[in-house]
N, C-alpha and C positions, 0 to 999 in steps of 0.2 A: 503492500500498500503506501507504503512511503516514499519506491519510485516513484509510482502512476503522479506523488503529489508534487514530487524536483520535477520530473519531467513537464506537467502544465505549465508551471513556474518558471519554468527555465526558456520555456518557449517565447515568450512578447524583448526575453532579456537578449534572448539568442538570435532571436528579427531587428533588433538595436545594436549588436556586435556586429550581425552581418553589413548592417546598414554603414556602421564603422570602418569597417574593411574593405567595402567597393567604392567609399568615398575617394578611397586612394588614385580611385581610376578618375574624380574629376578633380579633383584638388592639386594645383602646382606645385604652392606650398606643405609637403609635407612632415612637418614638428607636429603644428597642431593635430593633423591627423590620425598621428601616430599614437599624441597623447592620448587621446580621443579615444583610440582602438585599448589604451593600458587603461585607463577609466572604467572603461564595458568590458576588464576580462575581471575588473576585481571581483564582483557577487560569484561570478562561477570556481576562484576563487577559493570564497570566501564560503559557498557550500559545499564543496570540494575537503577546507577542514575542518569547517563543523562536522558533517555529516560522516568524512572519511571515502571508504573506498567504492562502498556501494551503492553511489550516488554516480559512482562512475558512468555506467552504462543506462541511464537512464540521461545525464549530461551527453554521452553521446550520440543517442537515441534524437536528443531535443536535435540539436546540431546539424544531423542530419536528413531530421523532416527541413527545417530551415531549407536548408541546403538545395534539396531535391524540390520539394513545391515554389522555389523562387528560380529553378533550372530550368522545369518543368513548363513553368509560367510564360518564365521570361523566351523560352524555343517557343510555346506554343504559341503565343498571341505573334512573335514574329512569321509562324509558320501562317496562321492565318492570312493575316495583314498583304503575306507576298499573296497566295495562291486567290486573292480576294476574296473570301468567304463571306467576308461581311458587305460586301459592295452588293449595291443593286444592279439589277441585268439592269442594259441602257437600253433606250428606246431606239425603236426601228422604224 
C-alpha cells in the first residue's frame, strides 16, 4: 500500500522534474535550469531517505510512466498532425 501512495504522490513531482529537464532544450542559459533541476530532485531524495529502499520501485515506475506518457503524446500528436487526421476534407 505504501508503494501505491508513493507512486501517486510522486507522479506530479515527476512531471515537474521532467518539465525542468526538458527546459534545458529551450533556454540558452543553463545555470538557472540546472539549479531548478537540482531543487526539483530534492523531493525524490527526501522520499528515498525517509522511506528507504522499498520505495525505489514506485519511484522508478513514476519516472517511467511520465516519460512514456509524455513521449507517446508528443509522437502521437506529431503523427496526427503530419497525417492530417484532424483537418477537414477540402471542398470540391
